[in-house]
N, C-alpha and C positions, 0 to 999 in steps of 0.2 A: 211309605215306610221302607227303608233300605234294610236288606237282609244280608248279613255277613256269614260266610262259611269259615268257621274257626278251627274245625277239627276234621280229620280224615282218618279212616281206618278200614283196612280191607284184608281179606284172605282169599286167595284164588289159585288157579292152576299155574299162574305165572308170578306168584309172589305171596308170601304169608304175612306181608306188611306193605305199607304204602311205598316205602323206599325201594323195595325189591320190585314192586309193580312198576314204578317209574323207570327203573333200569330196563326192565323187560319191554316196556312200551318203546323206549328209545332204541333198543337193540332189535326189536321185532322178534322176540322169542315166542315160540309156539308152545302152549301148554297142553296141546292135544297129543295123546299117545294111546297105545293099546290099553284097554280097560284092565285094571288089576283088582278092582273091588269084587269082581266075580269073574268066572270063566266066560269070555265072550265068544268062544269059537263057534257056538251054534247060532250066533246072532248075525244078522246082516250088518248091524252097526257094531263094529269091533273096537271103535275108538271112543274116547270121551276126554273131558278136560278135568281131571281129578286134582284136588289139592295135594301137593307133593310133600313128602317127608312129614306127614302129620301123625302125631301121637297124642291122643286126647289127654293122657296123663301128664303131658308136659304143661298143660294149661289148667287142668281141673283135678280136684281130689276124687277119689273113688265115690265118696258120698255124693258129691255134686253130679257125677256122671250118671248116677241112678235115675236122675230126673231130667236128663238132657238128651234129646235126640241130636243127631249129628248137625242138623240145620241150626238148632239153637246154640250149639257149641260155637259154630262159625259166627253166629250173630253176636254172641258175647265177646268173642275174641276181637272182632272188628270194632265193637262199641268201646271196649277197654282202650284200644289204641286211639280211637277218635277223641275220647274224653281226655286222655293223657296229652294228645297232640294239641288239643284246645287249651291246655293248662287250666282245665275247669275243675274246681274243687266243689263237690256237692256236700252241703252242710244241712243240718236240720232247719236252718233259717231259709235257705234258698230252694230246698228240695221240692216244696209245693209249686214252685214256678218253673220246674224243669219237666218237660214232657218227653215221652218216647212214642214214636210211631215207627214200627218195624214190621216188615211185610214178608210174605211168601206168596208165590204164585200158584202153589199146588196145595196138597192136603196139609202140608206142614211137616209132620213127622213121617215121611215116606219110608225111611229106613226102619223105624220102629214098627210101622204098620205092616210092612212086608215081612219082617221077622216074625210077627205074630201070626200072619197068614200061614207061613211055612210051618210053624209049630202046631197050629190048630188043624190045618187041612192036610198037610203032608205027613206030619209026625204023629198026629192023633192026640196031642197033648191038650187036655180040656181046659187049661187055664192060661191066662195071659198075665203079664206083669201088672201089678196094681197101679203103677204110674203111667200106664198106657195112655189114658185119656189126656192127662196133663202134658204128655210129651208130644201128642199129635195135634193138639189145638193149633190152628193157624196163628193165633195170638200168643202162642207160648214164647216165641222169641222176644216179643215186646215185654211180656211179663217178667221173663227171666232177666232181661237187661235192667228193668226197673228194680228188681230184687237185688241184683248184683251191685248196682251203682247207687241205689237209694233214691232214685228219682220218684217223686210223689205227685207230679202234675198229671195232666191227662195222659193216659197210656192205652194204646190200642194198636191193632194191626190193620193193614190194608191187604186186600186180596183181589187183584185184577189182572191175573195171568202175568204176562211178561211186562206189563206196565206197572206192576205193584209197587216197587220201590221208588219209581219216578213219581207215582201218586203220593207216596209217603213224603217225599221232598216237597211236592206242591202243597200238600195238606199241612206240612210243617210250617211253610211260609204263611199260609192262611191263619194258622193258629197264632203265630207271632203277631200278625197284623190285627188279629181280633183282640189282642191284649190279654189272652188267657194264659200265656206263657212268656217267659223271657228267653228261654233256651229250649230248643227241640233237638233231640237225638233221633235222627231219621235214617232209615235205610231198609235193607232187605237181606234175606239169607235163603239159601236153597241147598239141599243135599238129596238129589233124586237119582243118583247113578246106581240103580238097582235093577235086577232082571225084569221085574214086572213093569216098571216104569219105562224102561227102554223098549220093551215089547209094545207098549202102548203107542210110543212114537213111531216105531217101525210100521205099525198098522196104518198110520196116516201117510206113509210113504214120503216122509219129508226129512229123513235122517241121512246123513252122508255115510259112505262106507269108509272114508278115510279122514280127510281134512275139511275144514269149513272154508269155502272159497267165495265169499260174497262178491257179487257183481261180475264174476267171471262167466263166460259163456258155458263152460263145462262144470258149473257148480253142481254139487250133489245134495245139498240140504244142510240142516243144522247138525252140530255136534253138541251133545248135552254136556254142560259144565256144572260146577258146583262152587260154592263159596259164599262170601258176604261182603257187603259194603255198608259203611255207616258214616254219616256226616253230622257234624254239630252245627246247627243253625242258630243264629242269635240276631236280635235287632242290632243294627250297627251301633246305636247309642249304648246298648248294654255291653257289647264287645269292647268298644272304646273305653268305657268307664272302668273296665277291669284290665285294660291293657292286653287284651287277648291277641294272639296272632291272627291275621286275616288272610286266608288263602285266596279268596275271591268273593264276589258278591253274586247272589242269585237275583237276577234283574227282572225275570219274568217267567211265566209258565202258561201253557195252554193245555186244556183238557177237552177232549171231544169223544164222541162215539160215532161209528160208521152207521149203525142201525141197519145193516144189510145182511151180514153172514156171520155165523159163529166161527168160521175158519178163514174165509177169503178176505184179504185186505181191500180197502177202498181208498182211492186217491183223495176223495173229498174230505174224509175224516182226518187223514194225516195232514193234509194241507191246512185245514182249519186250526188244528192244534198248533202248528208252527206259526201261522199268522197271528193267532192270539198271543203267543209267547213274545213275538216281535213287537206287537202293539203294546203289550204291557210293559215291555222293556224300553219302549219309546226309541226303537232302533229302526233304521232303514235296512233293506236287504243287503245293500253293498257295504254295510258296517260289520257283517259277520265274516270272519276269516276262516272258521273251521266248523264243520258239522260232524259230530260223532253219530253216525247213522245207526238205525236199528239193525240193518244189514245182516239178516239171518242166513243168507246163502240159499234160500229157497227159490223155486221157480217164480212164485207169485210176489213175494215181498220185495225183492230187489228192484224190478222195473217199476212197481207201484210207488215205492219210496222215491226213486229217481224222478218219476213224473211229478210227484207232489212237490219235491224240492224245486224243480224247474218252474212249476206254476207259481210258487210263492216267491222265489228269488229272481225269476225272469232272467235277464241278461247277466245279472250278477252271479248266477249259479256257476258260470264258466270260470269264475275267479276264486271260487271257494274250494278249499281242500275238504274232501268228504272221505271219511274212512270208517271201516267197521272193525272195532277191536274184538268182536266175536271171532274173528279169524285167529286170534291168539288165545283168548279166554274161553272159547266155546260159548254156548248160550247158557247163561246162569239163571235164566227164567225170571223168577220173582226178584232175584238179586240184581238182575242186569241193569236196571235203571240207576241204581246207586253205584254199582261198581263202575259203570260207564260214565256216570257223572264225575266220579273221582278221577277217572282217566282224562276227562275233558278239562277238569280244573288243573290237573298236572300239566296238560298241554298249554293252558293259558299261562300258568306260572313260569313255565320253563321255555316258552316260545318254540314249540315244535308240533308238527302234525304226526300223530302215531300212524303207522302204516296199516294197510290192508294186506296181510301176508298171504302166502299160498295163492297169490293172484296169477291167473293165466290170461289168455286172450279175453278181452272184455265182451260181454253181451252187447250186441248192437243197440239193444233197448236201454242199456245202462251207459250213458255217455258223459259222465261227470269225471272230475279228477279224483280218483279213489286212492291216491297216495300209494301206488302199488309197491309192495314188498320191502320198502325201505322208508324209515322215518325221515322227516324233512324239517330243517330249521325254518321257522315261520313265525313272524311277529303276530301274536294273537292278542287282541284286546277283548274281543267278544266271540263267543262260541255257543253253539246250540247242540243239545243232546236229545235224540229221539228215542222213544220207547213205545212200541205198538204191540198190544196183546191180543190173543185170540178173543173173539167176541167183539172185535172192532173197538177196542179200548185204547185210546191214544193220549200220550203225554209228550209235550216238548218243553224243555227247560233251557233258559238262556242264562249263561254265566258270563261275568266280565271281570277284568282286572279291577282290584280295589282302587278306586279313584282314577279310573282310566280316563 
Protein backbone atom coordinates (compact mmCIF):
# COMPACT_ATOMS: atom_id res chain seq x y z
CA UNK A 1 0.00 0.00 0.00
CA UNK A 2 1.40 3.39 -1.00
CA UNK A 3 1.47 6.16 1.62
CA UNK A 4 1.15 9.79 0.52
CA UNK A 5 2.33 12.80 2.50
CA UNK A 6 -0.30 15.45 1.82
CA UNK A 7 0.25 18.02 4.56
CA UNK A 8 3.21 19.57 6.38
CA UNK A 9 3.25 21.88 9.37
CA UNK A 10 6.05 23.07 11.61
CA UNK A 11 7.21 25.63 14.12
CA UNK A 12 10.86 25.84 15.09
CA UNK A 13 13.80 28.09 15.80
CA UNK A 14 14.27 28.74 12.07
CA UNK A 15 10.68 29.22 11.04
CA UNK A 16 7.17 29.37 12.47
CA UNK A 17 5.73 27.70 9.38
CA UNK A 18 6.94 25.37 6.66
CA UNK A 19 7.56 28.12 4.11
CA UNK A 20 9.96 29.94 6.43
CA UNK A 21 11.59 26.64 7.35
CA UNK A 22 12.24 25.98 3.66
CA UNK A 23 13.83 29.41 3.18
CA UNK A 24 16.01 28.88 6.25
CA UNK A 25 17.17 25.46 5.07
CA UNK A 26 18.13 26.86 1.69
CA UNK A 27 19.96 29.81 3.21
CA UNK A 28 21.61 27.91 6.05
CA UNK A 29 20.12 30.09 8.79
CA UNK A 30 21.09 29.28 12.35
CA UNK A 31 18.35 29.19 14.98
CA UNK A 32 20.81 28.88 17.85
CA UNK A 33 21.40 31.93 20.07
CA UNK A 34 21.85 32.86 23.71
CA UNK A 35 18.94 31.53 25.75
CA UNK A 36 16.29 34.14 26.56
CA UNK A 37 13.63 32.01 28.25
CA UNK A 38 15.70 32.14 31.46
CA UNK A 39 19.00 33.69 32.56
CA UNK A 40 21.71 31.32 31.25
CA UNK A 41 24.74 33.03 32.78
CA UNK A 42 25.26 30.42 35.51
CA UNK A 43 24.99 27.61 32.98
CA UNK A 44 27.68 25.95 30.91
CA UNK A 45 25.17 25.73 28.06
CA UNK A 46 24.29 29.34 27.41
CA UNK A 47 22.71 28.77 24.01
CA UNK A 48 19.56 27.06 22.80
CA UNK A 49 17.35 27.00 19.72
CA UNK A 50 14.20 28.79 20.83
CA UNK A 51 11.11 29.45 18.73
CA UNK A 52 11.41 33.11 17.75
CA UNK A 53 8.82 35.89 17.95
CA UNK A 54 6.33 33.62 19.67
CA UNK A 55 3.32 35.03 21.49
CA UNK A 56 0.85 32.31 22.55
CA UNK A 57 -2.04 34.78 22.44
CA UNK A 58 -1.52 35.17 18.70
CA UNK A 59 -2.64 31.55 18.34
CA UNK A 60 -4.89 30.77 21.31
CA UNK A 61 -7.50 32.33 23.56
CA UNK A 62 -6.75 32.83 27.25
CA UNK A 63 -9.25 30.08 28.02
CA UNK A 64 -7.41 27.65 25.76
CA UNK A 65 -4.02 28.51 27.21
CA UNK A 66 -5.15 27.49 30.69
CA UNK A 67 -5.08 23.86 29.51
CA UNK A 68 -2.05 23.97 27.18
CA UNK A 69 1.59 23.51 28.07
CA UNK A 70 4.04 25.14 25.66
CA UNK A 71 4.76 21.80 23.93
CA UNK A 72 1.05 21.21 23.24
CA UNK A 73 0.73 24.75 21.88
CA UNK A 74 3.47 24.00 19.37
CA UNK A 75 1.83 20.68 18.51
CA UNK A 76 -1.52 22.29 17.72
CA UNK A 77 0.06 25.10 15.68
CA UNK A 78 1.93 22.61 13.50
CA UNK A 79 -1.14 20.36 13.15
CA UNK A 80 -3.33 23.26 12.08
CA UNK A 81 -0.88 24.15 9.35
CA UNK A 82 -0.49 20.55 8.20
CA UNK A 83 -4.24 19.96 7.91
CA UNK A 84 -4.73 23.25 6.08
CA UNK A 85 -1.81 22.40 3.79
CA UNK A 86 -3.41 19.03 3.05
CA UNK A 87 -6.69 20.76 2.19
CA UNK A 88 -8.31 18.29 4.56
CA UNK A 89 -11.80 19.01 5.86
CA UNK A 90 -12.75 16.96 8.90
CA UNK A 91 -16.48 16.24 9.05
CA UNK A 92 -18.71 14.13 11.31
CA UNK A 93 -18.71 11.55 8.52
CA UNK A 94 -14.94 11.13 8.09
CA UNK A 95 -13.78 11.99 11.63
CA UNK A 96 -13.84 8.36 12.89
CA UNK A 97 -11.40 7.43 10.10
CA UNK A 98 -8.88 10.16 10.96
CA UNK A 99 -6.21 9.24 13.49
CA UNK A 100 -3.71 11.30 15.48
CA UNK A 101 -0.33 10.01 16.64
CA UNK A 102 1.66 12.79 18.26
CA UNK A 103 4.70 12.39 20.42
CA UNK A 104 7.10 13.87 22.89
CA UNK A 105 10.44 12.44 23.92
CA UNK A 106 10.33 13.69 27.50
CA UNK A 107 7.81 14.25 30.26
CA UNK A 108 5.59 16.28 27.97
CA UNK A 109 4.72 19.36 29.99
CA UNK A 110 8.23 20.21 31.15
CA UNK A 111 7.48 23.93 31.38
CA UNK A 112 4.40 23.30 33.51
CA UNK A 113 6.15 20.76 35.71
CA UNK A 114 9.12 23.00 36.39
CA UNK A 115 6.90 25.97 37.17
CA UNK A 116 5.07 23.84 39.74
CA UNK A 117 8.34 22.70 41.31
CA UNK A 118 9.41 26.32 41.71
CA UNK A 119 6.10 27.28 43.31
CA UNK A 120 5.97 24.27 45.61
CA UNK A 121 9.61 23.86 46.68
CA UNK A 122 11.10 27.35 46.29
CA UNK A 123 8.16 29.60 47.09
CA UNK A 124 6.40 27.29 49.55
CA UNK A 125 3.03 27.58 47.80
CA UNK A 126 1.14 24.40 48.79
CA UNK A 127 -1.07 24.23 45.69
CA UNK A 128 -0.57 23.60 42.00
CA UNK A 129 -2.85 24.38 39.08
CA UNK A 130 -5.83 22.00 38.74
CA UNK A 131 -4.98 21.41 35.07
CA UNK A 132 -1.44 20.26 35.86
CA UNK A 133 -1.95 16.55 35.19
CA UNK A 134 -3.81 17.23 31.94
CA UNK A 135 -1.00 19.54 30.77
CA UNK A 136 1.95 17.26 31.53
CA UNK A 137 0.65 13.99 30.11
CA UNK A 138 2.91 12.81 27.25
CA UNK A 139 -0.28 12.16 25.26
CA UNK A 140 -1.64 15.66 25.89
CA UNK A 141 -0.55 16.91 22.48
CA UNK A 142 -2.31 14.07 20.66
CA UNK A 143 -5.48 14.62 22.69
CA UNK A 144 -5.45 18.38 22.23
CA UNK A 145 -4.96 18.05 18.46
CA UNK A 146 -7.89 15.62 18.36
CA UNK A 147 -10.06 18.07 20.29
CA UNK A 148 -8.95 21.05 18.20
CA UNK A 149 -9.53 19.36 14.84
CA UNK A 150 -12.31 16.92 15.67
CA UNK A 151 -10.39 13.76 14.71
CA UNK A 152 -12.13 10.73 16.25
CA UNK A 153 -10.10 7.77 15.01
CA UNK A 154 -7.29 6.15 17.01
CA UNK A 155 -5.52 8.87 19.01
CA UNK A 156 -2.38 8.28 21.07
CA UNK A 157 1.15 9.43 21.73
CA UNK A 158 4.51 7.76 21.28
CA UNK A 159 7.42 8.24 23.67
CA UNK A 160 10.79 6.89 22.57
CA UNK A 161 13.23 9.69 23.37
CA UNK A 162 14.65 11.35 20.26
CA UNK A 163 13.05 8.77 17.96
CA UNK A 164 9.52 9.52 19.19
CA UNK A 165 8.05 11.41 16.24
CA UNK A 166 9.82 9.21 13.70
CA UNK A 167 8.09 6.31 15.43
CA UNK A 168 4.82 8.28 15.12
CA UNK A 169 5.29 8.49 11.35
CA UNK A 170 6.15 4.79 11.10
CA UNK A 171 3.19 3.84 13.28
CA UNK A 172 0.97 6.11 11.20
CA UNK A 173 2.01 4.22 8.09
CA UNK A 174 1.22 0.93 9.82
CA UNK A 175 -2.18 2.24 10.91
CA UNK A 176 -3.03 3.11 7.32
CA UNK A 177 -1.81 -0.25 6.08
CA UNK A 178 -3.94 -2.00 8.71
CA UNK A 179 -7.09 -0.37 7.35
CA UNK A 180 -7.97 1.22 10.70
CA UNK A 181 -7.68 4.76 9.33
CA UNK A 182 -7.77 6.64 6.04
CA UNK A 183 -5.76 9.61 7.32
CA UNK A 184 -3.17 9.92 10.09
CA UNK A 185 -2.01 13.21 11.56
CA UNK A 186 1.46 12.28 12.85
CA UNK A 187 4.30 14.17 14.45
CA UNK A 188 5.86 15.40 17.65
CA UNK A 189 6.42 18.44 19.81
CA UNK A 190 8.88 19.50 22.48
CA UNK A 191 9.40 22.51 24.76
CA UNK A 192 12.13 21.74 27.27
CA UNK A 193 14.29 24.87 27.37
CA UNK A 194 14.00 25.23 31.14
CA UNK A 195 16.67 25.56 33.84
CA UNK A 196 16.13 22.12 35.34
CA UNK A 197 16.09 20.34 32.01
CA UNK A 198 19.24 22.05 30.74
CA UNK A 199 21.00 21.19 34.03
CA UNK A 200 20.10 17.55 33.43
CA UNK A 201 21.74 17.60 30.01
CA UNK A 202 24.77 19.44 31.37
CA UNK A 203 25.19 16.63 33.89
CA UNK A 204 25.64 14.16 31.02
CA UNK A 205 28.38 16.38 29.56
CA UNK A 206 26.93 16.24 26.07
CA UNK A 207 25.81 19.86 25.57
CA UNK A 208 27.67 22.43 23.53
CA UNK A 209 28.76 25.76 24.96
CA UNK A 210 27.92 27.57 21.74
CA UNK A 211 26.85 25.99 18.44
CA UNK A 212 26.03 22.51 17.23
CA UNK A 213 28.79 21.28 14.90
CA UNK A 214 27.89 17.75 13.76
CA UNK A 215 30.72 15.68 12.25
CA UNK A 216 33.35 18.37 12.95
CA UNK A 217 36.47 17.38 14.85
CA UNK A 218 35.95 20.19 17.37
CA UNK A 219 32.27 19.56 17.99
CA UNK A 220 31.02 20.27 21.49
CA UNK A 221 27.73 18.40 21.71
CA UNK A 222 24.03 19.06 21.32
CA UNK A 223 22.15 22.34 21.57
CA UNK A 224 18.63 21.89 22.93
CA UNK A 225 15.90 23.16 20.63
CA UNK A 226 12.12 23.34 20.74
CA UNK A 227 9.20 23.25 18.35
CA UNK A 228 6.95 20.80 16.56
CA UNK A 229 6.42 19.05 13.27
CA UNK A 230 3.27 17.43 11.92
CA UNK A 231 2.66 15.46 8.73
CA UNK A 232 -0.63 14.34 7.21
CA UNK A 233 -0.34 10.77 5.93
CA UNK A 234 -2.97 9.12 3.73
CA UNK A 235 -3.29 6.07 1.59
CA UNK A 236 -2.46 7.13 -1.95
CA UNK A 237 -5.90 5.96 -3.07
CA UNK A 238 -7.60 8.19 -0.49
CA UNK A 239 -5.41 11.18 -1.34
CA UNK A 240 -6.04 10.88 -5.06
CA UNK A 241 -9.78 10.38 -4.57
CA UNK A 242 -10.06 13.78 -2.90
CA UNK A 243 -7.51 15.47 -5.22
CA UNK A 244 -5.18 16.22 -2.32
CA UNK A 245 -1.76 17.80 -2.89
CA UNK A 246 0.97 15.18 -2.58
CA UNK A 247 4.35 16.40 -1.32
CA UNK A 248 6.06 13.01 -1.35
CA UNK A 249 5.51 9.36 -0.53
CA UNK A 250 6.66 7.48 2.55
CA UNK A 251 8.17 4.44 0.88
CA UNK A 252 9.55 2.55 3.83
CA UNK A 253 10.63 2.58 7.43
CA UNK A 254 12.85 0.54 9.70
CA UNK A 255 12.66 0.26 13.48
CA UNK A 256 15.24 -1.42 15.70
CA UNK A 257 16.75 -1.48 19.17
CA UNK A 258 20.42 -1.67 20.11
CA UNK A 259 19.77 -3.57 23.36
CA UNK A 260 23.22 -2.54 24.58
CA UNK A 261 23.24 0.75 26.53
CA UNK A 262 20.81 3.37 27.76
CA UNK A 263 23.10 6.15 26.47
CA UNK A 264 25.79 4.81 24.13
CA UNK A 265 24.78 4.33 20.47
CA UNK A 266 25.53 1.10 18.63
CA UNK A 267 26.41 0.66 14.97
CA UNK A 268 24.36 -2.52 14.54
CA UNK A 269 21.03 -1.03 15.61
CA UNK A 270 21.39 2.04 13.40
CA UNK A 271 22.50 -0.12 10.49
CA UNK A 272 19.56 -2.51 10.80
CA UNK A 273 16.97 0.28 10.88
CA UNK A 274 18.38 1.81 7.68
CA UNK A 275 18.61 -1.55 5.93
CA UNK A 276 15.02 -2.42 6.85
CA UNK A 277 13.82 0.93 5.51
CA UNK A 278 15.64 0.40 2.22
CA UNK A 279 14.32 -3.15 1.93
CA UNK A 280 10.74 -2.07 2.55
CA UNK A 281 11.10 0.72 -0.01
CA UNK A 282 12.56 -1.80 -2.48
CA UNK A 283 15.50 0.50 -3.15
CA UNK A 284 19.18 -0.19 -3.70
CA UNK A 285 21.80 1.82 -1.78
CA UNK A 286 22.87 3.74 -4.88
CA UNK A 287 19.30 5.04 -5.39
CA UNK A 288 19.44 7.26 -2.29
CA UNK A 289 20.71 10.77 -3.06
CA UNK A 290 20.36 12.41 0.37
CA UNK A 291 20.43 11.38 4.03
CA UNK A 292 19.17 13.66 6.79
CA UNK A 293 21.40 12.34 9.54
CA UNK A 294 20.55 12.11 13.22
CA UNK A 295 23.79 14.09 13.57
CA UNK A 296 23.67 15.35 17.15
CA UNK A 297 27.20 16.73 17.32
CA UNK A 298 28.19 14.47 20.22
CA UNK A 299 31.45 12.56 20.48
CA UNK A 300 29.77 9.15 20.17
CA UNK A 301 26.84 9.68 17.80
CA UNK A 302 28.56 11.14 14.78
CA UNK A 303 31.24 8.48 14.12
CA UNK A 304 28.76 5.71 15.01
CA UNK A 305 26.22 6.99 12.50
CA UNK A 306 28.93 7.49 9.87
CA UNK A 307 30.09 3.91 10.31
CA UNK A 308 26.52 2.60 10.12
CA UNK A 309 25.90 4.53 6.89
CA UNK A 310 29.09 3.12 5.38
CA UNK A 311 28.12 -0.43 6.30
CA UNK A 312 24.65 -0.10 4.78
CA UNK A 313 25.51 1.89 1.66
CA UNK A 314 29.00 0.58 0.93
CA UNK A 315 30.74 2.33 -1.96
CA UNK A 316 27.54 4.29 -2.69
CA UNK A 317 28.03 6.22 0.57
CA UNK A 318 30.68 8.39 -1.08
CA UNK A 319 28.10 9.69 -3.55
CA UNK A 320 25.37 10.55 -1.03
CA UNK A 321 24.91 14.02 0.45
CA UNK A 322 24.60 13.61 4.23
CA UNK A 323 23.72 16.57 6.43
CA UNK A 324 22.51 17.35 9.92
CA UNK A 325 19.81 20.00 10.11
CA UNK A 326 20.31 20.00 13.90
CA UNK A 327 23.15 22.39 13.17
CA UNK A 328 20.42 24.92 12.32
CA UNK A 329 17.41 23.71 14.33
CA UNK A 330 19.12 22.50 17.47
CA UNK A 331 18.02 19.14 18.84
CA UNK A 332 14.25 19.20 19.15
CA UNK A 333 14.31 15.80 20.87
CA UNK A 334 10.91 14.12 20.53
CA UNK A 335 9.95 16.49 17.72
CA UNK A 336 13.18 15.92 15.78
CA UNK A 337 12.00 12.97 13.70
CA UNK A 338 8.99 14.88 12.37
CA UNK A 339 10.70 18.25 11.89
CA UNK A 340 13.60 16.56 10.10
CA UNK A 341 11.23 14.44 8.01
CA UNK A 342 9.64 17.70 6.84
CA UNK A 343 13.10 19.07 6.04
CA UNK A 344 13.84 15.90 4.07
CA UNK A 345 10.59 16.14 2.12
CA UNK A 346 11.28 19.79 1.30
CA UNK A 347 14.73 18.75 0.05
CA UNK A 348 13.10 16.17 -2.23
CA UNK A 349 10.44 18.58 -3.51
CA UNK A 350 12.85 21.40 -4.23
CA UNK A 351 15.92 19.37 -5.25
CA UNK A 352 18.52 20.63 -2.81
CA UNK A 353 20.62 19.27 0.04
CA UNK A 354 20.34 21.33 3.25
CA UNK A 355 23.72 22.17 4.75
CA UNK A 356 25.47 21.18 7.94
CA UNK A 357 26.27 24.69 9.14
CA UNK A 358 28.89 25.77 11.71
CA UNK A 359 31.04 23.04 10.17
CA UNK A 360 34.76 23.13 10.93
CA UNK A 361 37.53 20.69 10.03
CA UNK A 362 35.99 17.20 9.85
CA UNK A 363 36.61 14.44 12.35
CA UNK A 364 38.85 11.83 10.67
CA UNK A 365 36.29 9.22 11.77
CA UNK A 366 33.56 11.13 9.93
CA UNK A 367 34.46 10.87 6.26
CA UNK A 368 31.25 11.38 4.30
CA UNK A 369 30.00 14.37 2.29
CA UNK A 370 28.30 16.45 5.00
CA UNK A 371 27.31 19.39 2.74
CA UNK A 372 29.42 21.80 4.80
CA UNK A 373 28.04 25.27 5.54
CA UNK A 374 26.15 25.89 2.30
CA UNK A 375 23.08 24.27 0.73
CA UNK A 376 23.59 22.54 -2.59
CA UNK A 377 21.37 22.05 -5.62
CA UNK A 378 20.86 18.32 -6.01
CA UNK A 379 18.29 16.25 -7.85
CA UNK A 380 16.73 14.05 -5.19
CA UNK A 381 14.30 11.27 -6.01
CA UNK A 382 14.83 9.28 -2.82
CA UNK A 383 16.06 10.31 0.62
CA UNK A 384 16.42 8.78 4.06
CA UNK A 385 15.95 10.40 7.48
CA UNK A 386 17.51 8.93 10.63
CA UNK A 387 16.32 9.30 14.22
CA UNK A 388 18.19 7.53 17.03
CA UNK A 389 17.07 7.90 20.64
CA UNK A 390 18.57 7.26 24.05
CA UNK A 391 17.95 3.68 25.06
CA UNK A 392 19.11 2.45 21.67
CA UNK A 393 15.84 3.21 19.87
CA UNK A 394 16.28 3.64 16.12
CA UNK A 395 14.01 4.68 13.25
CA UNK A 396 14.90 5.25 9.61
CA UNK A 397 12.35 6.67 7.17
CA UNK A 398 12.60 6.59 3.37
CA UNK A 399 10.76 9.23 1.36
CA UNK A 400 10.51 9.62 -2.39
CA UNK A 401 9.12 11.94 -5.02
CA UNK A 402 5.53 11.15 -5.90
CA UNK A 403 5.62 8.85 -8.92
CA UNK A 404 9.42 9.08 -9.13
